Phi, psi and omega in degrees: 000135183280152182284145178270134183273122182289347180287327187269355187287322183297338178268349187266333176256124180301123171233162179287143176299154181283166178302310181299323179292319177299314174300319179296320182293317177306310172299323177288326176296313181291318179291326174298311182298318181296318181297314181297322183282334178284329173300304185304319181294322177303314188289322186288324173297320180293315180302313185293316177300312182297316178304313177299320186293317180301322175301316185294312182299322180294312178296324182284325176296323190284323185277000000 
């Protein structure tokens, strides 16, 4: 029988995450969500300006 390495034991058995690990995951998730929403806001701001500019061009080209 092969000897067990104590360094690998903590990775072989499923355990609940510690409070520190849960807080780190939560902080990472919050940061990702904030970055994603900032990106989406930037995209929507760009798209809305672009669509208004297109509408103006269409109005001026028709007259």
